[in-house]
LUMMAR-699101 format. One record per residue (C-alpha): x, y, z; residue number from 1. Coordinates in steps of 0.02 Angstrom, whole numbers. Example, Ala and Ser with C-alpha at 12.3 -4.5 7.8 and 13.67 -1.06 7.14 Angstrom:
# LUMMAR-699101
xx:615 yy:-225 zz:390 pos:1
xx:684 yy:-53 zz:357 pos:2
END
This chain:
# LUMMAR-699101
xx:-44 yy:396 zz:1363 pos:1
xx:122 yy:358 zz:1277 pos:2
xx:171 yy:248 zz:1130 pos:3
xx:342 yy:178 zz:1090 pos:4
xx:434 yy:171 zz:925 pos:5
xx:530 yy:5 zz:929 pos:6
xx:670 yy:-52 zz:815 pos:7
xx:615 yy:-226 zz:757 pos:8
xx:794 yy:-279 zz:716 pos:9
xx:857 yy:-248 zz:892 pos:10
xx:695 yy:-243 zz:995 pos:11
xx:760 yy:-80 zz:1071 pos:12
xx:649 yy:73 zz:1097 pos:13
xx:689 yy:215 zz:977 pos:14
xx:584 yy:346 zz:1063 pos:15
xx:424 yy:374 zz:1162 pos:16
xx:283 yy:489 zz:1105 pos:17
xx:134 yy:567 zz:1192 pos:18
xx:-31 yy:522 zz:1109 pos:19
xx:-135 yy:675 zz:1065 pos:20
xx:-294 yy:684 zz:1167 pos:21
xx:-461 yy:704 zz:1078 pos:22
xx:-470 yy:893 zz:1100 pos:23
xx:-296 yy:920 zz:1026 pos:24
xx:-331 yy:807 zz:877 pos:25
xx:-497 yy:895 zz:844 pos:26
xx:-413 yy:1065 zz:857 pos:27
xx:-284 yy:1014 zz:725 pos:28
xx:-424 yy:958 zz:610 pos:29
xx:-514 yy:1123 zz:639 pos:30
xx:-357 yy:1219 zz:591 pos:31
xx:-334 yy:1113 zz:435 pos:32
xx:-516 yy:1134 zz:385 pos:33
xx:-495 yy:1323 zz:405 pos:34
xx:-340 yy:1317 zz:295 pos:35
xx:-434 yy:1225 zz:157 pos:36
xx:-524 yy:1371 zz:69 pos:37
xx:-366 yy:1468 zz:34 pos:38
xx:-275 yy:1313 zz:-29 pos:39
xx:-423 yy:1263 zz:-139 pos:40
xx:-431 yy:1439 zz:-212 pos:41
xx:-253 yy:1430 zz:-278 pos:42
xx:-231 yy:1406 zz:-463 pos:43
xx:-190 yy:1224 zz:-501 pos:44
xx:-20 yy:1277 zz:-567 pos:45
xx:22 yy:1351 zz:-396 pos:46
xx:-21 yy:1188 zz:-310 pos:47
xx:85 yy:1097 zz:-438 pos:48
xx:234 yy:1208 zz:-393 pos:49
xx:217 yy:1156 zz:-210 pos:50
xx:223 yy:973 zz:-263 pos:51
xx:387 yy:1005 zz:-355 pos:52
xx:457 yy:1082 zz:-196 pos:53
xx:400 yy:930 zz:-97 pos:54
xx:491 yy:815 zz:-219 pos:55
xx:649 yy:917 zz:-195 pos:56
xx:638 yy:906 zz:-5 pos:57
xx:610 yy:719 zz:-10 pos:58
xx:765 yy:694 zz:-116 pos:59
xx:871 yy:813 zz:-12 pos:60
xx:827 yy:721 zz:149 pos:61
xx:809 yy:547 zz:75 pos:62
xx:941 yy:468 zz:188 pos:63
xx:864 yy:538 zz:347 pos:64
xx:688 yy:485 zz:299 pos:65
xx:747 yy:313 zz:240 pos:66
xx:836 yy:282 zz:405 pos:67
xx:677 yy:328 zz:500 pos:68
xx:584 yy:192 zz:405 pos:69
xx:719 yy:63 zz:433 pos:70
xx:735 yy:89 zz:621 pos:71
xx:545 yy:94 zz:646 pos:72
xx:481 yy:-52 zz:542 pos:73
xx:636 yy:-143 zz:480 pos:74
xx:633 yy:-108 zz:294 pos:75
xx:804 yy:-141 zz:215 pos:76
xx:887 yy:28 zz:191 pos:77
xx:906 yy:9 zz:2 pos:78
xx:718 yy:-17 zz:-11 pos:79
xx:685 yy:131 zz:105 pos:80
xx:787 yy:243 zz:-8 pos:81
xx:691 yy:178 zz:-159 pos:82
xx:527 yy:216 zz:-70 pos:83
xx:575 yy:397 zz:-43 pos:84
xx:623 yy:414 zz:-226 pos:85
xx:454 yy:342 zz:-278 pos:86
xx:366 yy:471 zz:-169 pos:87
xx:467 yy:612 zz:-250 pos:88
xx:427 yy:545 zz:-423 pos:89
xx:242 yy:537 zz:-381 pos:90
xx:243 yy:719 zz:-324 pos:91
xx:320 yy:762 zz:-493 pos:92
xx:190 yy:660 zz:-588 pos:93
xx:52 yy:762 zz:-505 pos:94
xx:149 yy:923 zz:-533 pos:95
xx:151 yy:882 zz:-718 pos:96
xx:-27 yy:819 zz:-738 pos:97
xx:-147 yy:893 zz:-609 pos:98
xx:-201 yy:1039 zz:-717 pos:99
xx:-244 yy:923 zz:-861 pos:100
xx:-327 yy:793 zz:-751 pos:101
xx:-437 yy:925 zz:-666 pos:102
xx:-495 yy:1010 zz:-826 pos:103
xx:-682 yy:1032 zz:-842 pos:104
xx:-768 yy:918 zz:-966 pos:105
xx:-887 yy:1003 zz:-1087 pos:106
xx:-1043 yy:904 zz:-1130 pos:107
xx:-1159 yy:942 zz:-1276 pos:108
xx:-1338 yy:962 zz:-1216 pos:109
xx:-1486 yy:1072 zz:-1266 pos:110
xx:-1420 yy:1207 zz:-1149 pos:111
xx:-1310 yy:1353 zz:-1203 pos:112
xx:-1166 yy:1272 zz:-1109 pos:113
xx:-1147 yy:1117 zz:-1001 pos:114
xx:-992 yy:1052 zz:-917 pos:115
xx:-930 yy:942 zz:-776 pos:116
xx:-813 yy:1022 zz:-650 pos:117
xx:-707 yy:934 zz:-518 pos:118
xx:-694 yy:1030 zz:-355 pos:119
xx:-614 yy:979 zz:-189 pos:120
xx:-719 yy:917 zz:-44 pos:121
xx:-626 yy:994 zz:105 pos:122
xx:-522 yy:905 zz:235 pos:123
xx:-473 yy:724 zz:202 pos:124
xx:-417 yy:612 zz:345 pos:125
xx:-288 yy:482 zz:296 pos:126
xx:-276 yy:328 zz:407 pos:127
xx:-118 yy:238 zz:355 pos:128
xx:-22 yy:77 zz:401 pos:129
xx:159 yy:47 zz:447 pos:130
xx:223 yy:-60 zz:303 pos:131
xx:262 yy:79 zz:177 pos:132
xx:270 yy:226 zz:297 pos:133
xx:307 yy:363 zz:171 pos:134
xx:234 yy:291 zz:12 pos:135
xx:61 yy:249 zz:76 pos:136
xx:43 yy:415 zz:167 pos:137
xx:97 yy:516 zz:16 pos:138
xx:0 yy:405 zz:-103 pos:139
xx:-155 yy:471 zz:-15 pos:140
xx:-97 yy:649 zz:19 pos:141
xx:-21 yy:701 zz:-148 pos:142
xx:-177 yy:667 zz:-255 pos:143
xx:-298 yy:733 zz:-123 pos:144
xx:-200 yy:893 zz:-99 pos:145
xx:-167 yy:916 zz:-285 pos:146
xx:-356 yy:920 zz:-307 pos:147
xx:-364 yy:1061 zz:-180 pos:148
xx:-406 yy:968 zz:-20 pos:149
xx:-318 yy:990 zz:147 pos:150
xx:-254 yy:831 zz:229 pos:151
xx:-228 yy:763 zz:404 pos:152
xx:-126 yy:603 zz:425 pos:153
xx:-164 yy:481 zz:564 pos:154
xx:-22 yy:360 zz:540 pos:155
xx:4 yy:190 zz:621 pos:156
xx:71 yy:205 zz:797 pos:157
xx:210 yy:85 zz:745 pos:158
xx:292 yy:228 zz:645 pos:159
xx:271 yy:394 zz:737 pos:160
xx:445 yy:454 zz:687 pos:161
xx:399 yy:433 zz:504 pos:162
xx:231 yy:516 zz:532 pos:163
xx:313 yy:673 zz:601 pos:164
xx:449 yy:669 zz:467 pos:165
xx:314 yy:676 zz:334 pos:166
xx:236 yy:830 zz:413 pos:167
xx:408 yy:911 zz:422 pos:168
xx:435 yy:877 zz:236 pos:169
xx:277 yy:974 zz:190 pos:170
xx:327 yy:1114 zz:307 pos:171
xx:502 yy:1125 zz:234 pos:172
xx:429 yy:1127 zz:58 pos:173
xx:338 yy:1287 zz:107 pos:174
xx:158 yy:1226 zz:102 pos:175
xx:35 yy:1347 zz:184 pos:176
xx:15 yy:1320 zz:371 pos:177
xx:-102 yy:1178 zz:423 pos:178
xx:-138 yy:1120 zz:244 pos:179
xx:-53 yy:957 zz:293 pos:180
xx:-41 yy:898 zz:474 pos:181
xx:2 yy:738 zz:567 pos:182
xx:-87 yy:678 zz:723 pos:183
xx:-38 yy:537 zz:841 pos:184
xx:-198 yy:465 zz:917 pos:185
xx:-289 yy:312 zz:980 pos:186
xx:-431 yy:224 zz:888 pos:187
xx:-572 yy:306 zz:986 pos:188
xx:-508 yy:477 zz:935 pos:189
xx:-506 yy:424 zz:753 pos:190
xx:-692 yy:385 zz:764 pos:191
xx:-724 yy:556 zz:840 pos:192
xx:-629 yy:641 zz:699 pos:193
xx:-729 yy:550 zz:565 pos:194
xx:-892 yy:600 zz:651 pos:195
xx:-839 yy:782 zz:670 pos:196
xx:-891 yy:923 zz:556 pos:197
xx:-709 yy:955 zz:512 pos:198
xx:-677 yy:795 zz:411 pos:199
xx:-757 yy:780 zz:239 pos:200
xx:-682 yy:617 zz:179 pos:201
xx:-577 yy:470 zz:236 pos:202
xx:-441 yy:370 zz:149 pos:203
xx:-386 yy:210 zz:236 pos:204
xx:-254 yy:83 zz:193 pos:205
xx:-253 yy:-64 zz:312 pos:206
xx:-336 yy:-226 zz:361 pos:207
xx:-510 yy:-283 zz:310 pos:208
xx:-564 yy:-268 zz:491 pos:209
xx:-501 yy:-89 zz:506 pos:210
xx:-580 yy:-42 zz:339 pos:211
xx:-747 yy:-114 zz:390 pos:212
xx:-748 yy:-14 zz:551 pos:213
xx:-698 yy:150 zz:469 pos:214
xx:-823 yy:125 zz:327 pos:215
xx:-962 yy:96 zz:452 pos:216
xx:-925 yy:260 zz:544 pos:217
xx:-899 yy:358 zz:383 pos:218
xx:-1055 yy:286 zz:304 pos:219
xx:-1162 yy:323 zz:456 pos:220
xx:-1101 yy:503 zz:449 pos:221
xx:-1118 yy:517 zz:259 pos:222
xx:-933 yy:543 zz:225 pos:223
xx:-845 yy:490 zz:66 pos:224
xx:-716 yy:353 zz:93 pos:225
xx:-584 yy:256 zz:-5 pos:226
xx:-520 yy:90 zz:62 pos:227
xx:-363 yy:-3 zz:8 pos:228
xx:-366 yy:-163 zz:109 pos:229
xx:-284 yy:-333 zz:110 pos:230
xx:-224 yy:-436 zz:-34 pos:231
xx:-176 yy:-616 zz:-71 pos:232
xx:-113 yy:-595 zz:-247 pos:233
xx:-101 yy:-751 zz:-356 pos:234
xx:58 yy:-780 zz:-456 pos:235
xx:1 yy:-899 zz:-592 pos:236
xx:136 yy:-1000 zz:-682 pos:237
xx:76 yy:-1087 zz:-840 pos:238
xx:166 yy:-1229 zz:-927 pos:239
xx:231 yy:-1117 zz:-1067 pos:240
xx:308 yy:-990 zz:-947 pos:241
xx:491 yy:-941 zz:-946 pos:242
xx:527 yy:-1033 zz:-784 pos:243
xx:694 yy:-949 zz:-748 pos:244
xx:612 yy:-778 zz:-764 pos:245
xx:463 yy:-833 zz:-662 pos:246
xx:574 yy:-896 zz:-521 pos:247
xx:676 yy:-736 zz:-515 pos:248
xx:521 yy:-627 zz:-512 pos:249
xx:435 yy:-740 zz:-386 pos:250
xx:577 yy:-705 zz:-265 pos:251
xx:567 yy:-519 zz:-297 pos:252
xx:378 yy:-517 zz:-281 pos:253
xx:379 yy:-614 zz:-117 pos:254
xx:524 yy:-528 zz:-30 pos:255
xx:492 yy:-343 zz:-65 pos:256
xx:478 yy:-259 zz:104 pos:257
xx:514 yy:-428 zz:186 pos:258
xx:351 yy:-490 zz:111 pos:259
xx:250 yy:-361 zz:206 pos:260
xx:155 yy:-285 zz:62 pos:261
xx:-28 yy:-293 zz:17 pos:262
xx:13 yy:-299 zz:-169 pos:263
xx:154 yy:-427 zz:-162 pos:264
xx:140 yy:-600 zz:-239 pos:265
xx:70 yy:-715 zz:-105 pos:266
xx:-7 yy:-872 zz:-182 pos:267
xx:102 yy:-963 zz:-308 pos:268
xx:-13 yy:-1067 zz:-417 pos:269
xx:86 yy:-1178 zz:-535 pos:270
xx:32 yy:-1299 zz:-671 pos:271
xx:88 yy:-1475 zz:-628 pos:272
xx:196 yy:-1503 zz:-782 pos:273
xx:320 yy:-1367 zz:-730 pos:274
xx:289 yy:-1368 zz:-542 pos:275
xx:445 yy:-1460 zz:-485 pos:276
xx:561 yy:-1358 zz:-597 pos:277
xx:484 yy:-1198 zz:-530 pos:278
xx:492 yy:-1252 zz:-347 pos:279
xx:675 yy:-1304 zz:-359 pos:280
xx:726 yy:-1141 zz:-443 pos:281
xx:620 yy:-1034 zz:-328 pos:282
xx:686 yy:-1118 zz:-170 pos:283
xx:868 yy:-1102 zz:-222 pos:284
xx:850 yy:-916 zz:-257 pos:285
xx:758 yy:-887 zz:-92 pos:286
xx:899 yy:-972 zz:3 pos:287
xx:1022 yy:-849 zz:-76 pos:288
xx:933 yy:-697 zz:-5 pos:289
xx:1031 yy:-614 zz:136 pos:290
xx:932 yy:-588 zz:296 pos:291
xx:1003 yy:-475 zz:430 pos:292
xx:1035 yy:-297 zz:486 pos:293
xx:920 yy:-188 zz:380 pos:294
xx:1038 yy:-39 zz:394 pos:295
xx:1166 yy:-131 zz:285 pos:296
xx:1155 yy:-102 zz:97 pos:297
xx:1191 yy:-287 zz:69 pos:298
xx:1036 yy:-345 zz:165 pos:299
xx:891 yy:-409 zz:61 pos:300
xx:769 yy:-459 zz:199 pos:301
xx:748 yy:-372 zz:364 pos:302
xx:643 yy:-413 zz:517 pos:303
xx:455 yy:-414 zz:523 pos:304
xx:385 yy:-253 zz:592 pos:305
xx:338 yy:-318 zz:764 pos:306
xx:323 yy:-473 zz:872 pos:307
xx:138 yy:-497 zz:835 pos:308
xx:172 yy:-508 zz:648 pos:309
xx:310 yy:-636 zz:677 pos:310
xx:201 yy:-745 zz:787 pos:311
xx:56 yy:-740 zz:665 pos:312
xx:168 yy:-792 zz:520 pos:313
xx:246 yy:-931 zz:621 pos:314
xx:73 yy:-998 zz:665 pos:315
xx:16 yy:-994 zz:482 pos:316
xx:168 yy:-1094 zz:427 pos:317
xx:152 yy:-1222 zz:568 pos:318
xx:-31 yy:-1253 zz:526 pos:319
xx:11 yy:-1277 zz:341 pos:320
xx:152 yy:-1399 zz:380 pos:321
xx:39 yy:-1497 zz:496 pos:322
xx:-81 yy:-1524 zz:350 pos:323
xx:48 yy:-1599 zz:231 pos:324
xx:139 yy:-1449 zz:159 pos:325
xx:329 yy:-1463 zz:144 pos:326
xx:461 yy:-1330 zz:175 pos:327
xx:578 yy:-1330 zz:24 pos:328
xx:669 yy:-1177 zz:91 pos:329
xx:665 yy:-1101 zz:265 pos:330
xx:507 yy:-1130 zz:364 pos:331
xx:546 yy:-1058 zz:535 pos:332
xx:591 yy:-901 zz:631 pos:333
xx:775 yy:-862 zz:654 pos:334
xx:854 yy:-894 zz:824 pos:335
xx:922 yy:-719 zz:850 pos:336
xx:876 yy:-549 zz:920 pos:337
xx:743 yy:-462 zz:820 pos:338
xx:585 yy:-518 zz:730 pos:339
xx:665 yy:-618 zz:589 pos:340
xx:589 yy:-761 zz:488 pos:341
xx:683 yy:-865 zz:360 pos:342
xx:644 yy:-833 zz:176 pos:343
xx:536 yy:-985 zz:143 pos:344
xx:457 yy:-1086 zz:4 pos:345
xx:319 yy:-1201 zz:65 pos:346
xx:265 yy:-1327 zz:-66 pos:347
xx:109 yy:-1437 zz:-81 pos:348
xx:0 yy:-1308 zz:2 pos:349
xx:-183 yy:-1359 zz:-4 pos:350
xx:-317 yy:-1235 zz:-58 pos:351
xx:-394 yy:-1254 zz:116 pos:352
xx:-231 yy:-1206 zz:202 pos:353
xx:-214 yy:-1043 zz:299 pos:354
xx:-65 yy:-1001 zz:187 pos:355
xx:-182 yy:-1006 zz:37 pos:356
xx:-339 yy:-929 zz:112 pos:357
xx:-266 yy:-795 zz:227 pos:358
xx:-156 yy:-646 zz:187 pos:359
xx:26 yy:-691 zz:220 pos:360
xx:132 yy:-545 zz:282 pos:361
xx:312 yy:-603 zz:282 pos:362
xx:445 yy:-687 zz:172 pos:363
xx:348 yy:-850 zz:153 pos:364
xx:294 yy:-915 zz:-18 pos:365
xx:158 yy:-1049 zz:-23 pos:366
xx:155 yy:-1152 zz:-183 pos:367
xx:-4 yy:-1240 zz:-240 pos:368
xx:1 yy:-1362 zz:-386 pos:369
xx:-145 yy:-1371 zz:-510 pos:370
xx:-180 yy:-1484 zz:-658 pos:371
xx:-199 yy:-1356 zz:-797 pos:372
xx:-231 yy:-1177 zz:-850 pos:373
xx:-417 yy:-1182 zz:-812 pos:374
xx:-392 yy:-1247 zz:-636 pos:375
xx:-259 yy:-1113 zz:-610 pos:376
xx:-380 yy:-972 zz:-650 pos:377
xx:-515 yy:-1047 zz:-539 pos:378
xx:-390 yy:-1064 zz:-395 pos:379
xx:-327 yy:-887 zz:-421 pos:380
xx:-504 yy:-818 zz:-407 pos:381
xx:-543 yy:-928 zz:-257 pos:382
xx:-505 yy:-790 zz:-132 pos:383
xx:-595 yy:-658 zz:-30 pos:384
xx:-466 yy:-534 zz:-98 pos:385
xx:-447 yy:-452 zz:-268 pos:386
xx:-304 yy:-328 zz:-264 pos:387
xx:-172 yy:-386 zz:-389 pos:388
xx:-126 yy:-539 zz:-491 pos:389
xx:8 yy:-594 zz:-613 pos:390
xx:14 yy:-724 zz:-753 pos:391
xx:172 yy:-803 zz:-823 pos:392
xx:164 yy:-866 zz:-1002 pos:393
xx:261 yy:-837 zz:-1163 pos:394
xx:97 yy:-831 zz:-1260 pos:395
xx:58 yy:-646 zz:-1237 pos:396
xx:-114 yy:-656 zz:-1319 pos:397
xx:-162 yy:-795 zz:-1200 pos:398
xx:-94 yy:-695 zz:-1054 pos:399
xx:-201 yy:-546 zz:-1100 pos:400
xx:-354 yy:-656 zz:-1127 pos:401
xx:-332 yy:-738 zz:-956 pos:402
xx:-299 yy:-569 zz:-874 pos:403
xx:-479 yy:-522 zz:-915 pos:404
xx:-538 yy:-671 zz:-813 pos:405
xx:-439 yy:-635 zz:-657 pos:406
xx:-535 yy:-547 zz:-519 pos:407
xx:-416 yy:-408 zz:-470 pos:408
xx:-390 yy:-220 zz:-479 pos:409
xx:-223 yy:-243 zz:-569 pos:410
xx:-161 yy:-388 zz:-674 pos:411
xx:17 yy:-402 zz:-742 pos:412
xx:75 yy:-522 zz:-876 pos:413
xx:257 yy:-577 zz:-856 pos:414
xx:294 yy:-451 zz:-720 pos:415
xx:255 yy:-430 zz:-537 pos:416
xx:123 yy:-303 zz:-488 pos:417
xx:186 yy:-132 zz:-434 pos:418
xx:89 yy:27 zz:-400 pos:419
xx:124 yy:166 zz:-524 pos:420
xx:64 yy:347 zz:-502 pos:421
xx:13 yy:351 zz:-685 pos:422
xx:-109 yy:205 zz:-663 pos:423
xx:-257 yy:182 zz:-544 pos:424
xx:-225 yy:73 zz:-393 pos:425
xx:-352 yy:-22 zz:-288 pos:426
xx:-448 yy:-184 zz:-275 pos:427
xx:-614 yy:-272 zz:-280 pos:428
xx:-702 yy:-392 zz:-163 pos:429
xx:-630 yy:-374 zz:13 pos:430
xx:-475 yy:-286 zz:-52 pos:431
xx:-559 yy:-118 zz:-52 pos:432
xx:-670 yy:17 zz:-125 pos:433
xx:-616 yy:160 zz:-237 pos:434
xx:-451 yy:199 zz:-321 pos:435
xx:-289 yy:289 zz:-279 pos:436
xx:-160 yy:366 zz:-396 pos:437
xx:-178 yy:425 zz:-577 pos:438
xx:-320 yy:539 zz:-629 pos:439
xx:-445 yy:420 zz:-549 pos:440
xx:-363 yy:439 zz:-379 pos:441
xx:-355 yy:627 zz:-401 pos:442
xx:-542 yy:636 zz:-431 pos:443
xx:-595 yy:521 zz:-287 pos:444
xx:-605 yy:665 zz:-163 pos:445
xx:-686 yy:792 zz:-277 pos:446
xx:-863 yy:850 zz:-304 pos:447
xx:-909 yy:800 zz:-482 pos:448
xx:-1015 yy:953 zz:-516 pos:449
xx:-1130 yy:976 zz:-666 pos:450
xx:-1145 yy:1156 zz:-723 pos:451
xx:-1285 yy:1203 zz:-845 pos:452
xx:-1303 yy:1375 zz:-924 pos:453
xx:-1462 yy:1417 zz:-1019 pos:454
END
């Protein structure tokens, strides 16, 4: 069986790849599991030194890796370069902090000595999506491996070039053989890997449907799992917000990665008193965004990753417009080669609309108008998702108070939500289980062991 890497800007095939059969994928996992004990036995400082080397390799080859992302899933090249830099920075954060974050915690009991140790589980399988090909893979791998685990990456078959590039980066950084490997497989093989004795934990970033399936297999086989799933983040604009700032950040939050981000702003909930001012400003700035060849530094918005994503987005917009919503900017796919959709602001979106209730993956911003602050918070929480949220107000105390009421893993006041390796990342409700990044992400795939000496 073969898969194709396709350039979404040109619809041309980049390269074909053979899918690993089940026996080959299992053999790679066996080799990685065998490599685990030696890696886990290293002093934490030694593992930290490998992470510094990884950061250096990522920076040295940043252009090559960035171009792989851009030709495989259409990310504008300037954003691809920024993604590689973020990965390098994250490796450095763990190089600086892993020893401290893994320190044993002494607890006073009636024993001579009691403490809590954090020890790695074994081999962690990462099942990753296409939208941030390097970042999401390394967001899983760097913390898991810093804790002493080995890692196998099963990346999306949309980005096989990136998947193999990531393996090559670990190899060039001098990591011990088989401590990190990439496999290119089908879904049935993934299930077999989770069930096998080689895999001790699973980290998945992807859709709710994919997460549910993986969790069912992992749970049945008593394997630890972390899920980072969909998001439909509310962007709540109150009447005392700095509207110019809110408009500028709304554009940034909705167009990062051509709107194909789980943590991007997706539902713009605006208090009626300032709604028209916000919509006008937002729409004008969206119209100014340059859509086109993602390999050009001047391009702001590239193509969607594939034809299926484009067709789904087009259908969501058409259904919203048929129910009374109004396109104040864009509103349709571009009549050109590639999977391009206009940067769009869709106003008067009802709370029952697919643009409000479903996750929107593309440069389309639905705006819903509410009467007041209380209705805004209720609308923001009226979602199956709970990944991120932002509030826009010049009353910082009010912003912090309302942040406590929003049902999300991360809430930002007067800024868009971004993942940060120093802070935990993840969601509630159908947005996921567990946390990535920071000390919390480091400890997810460890055995929290109590040691008691009498």
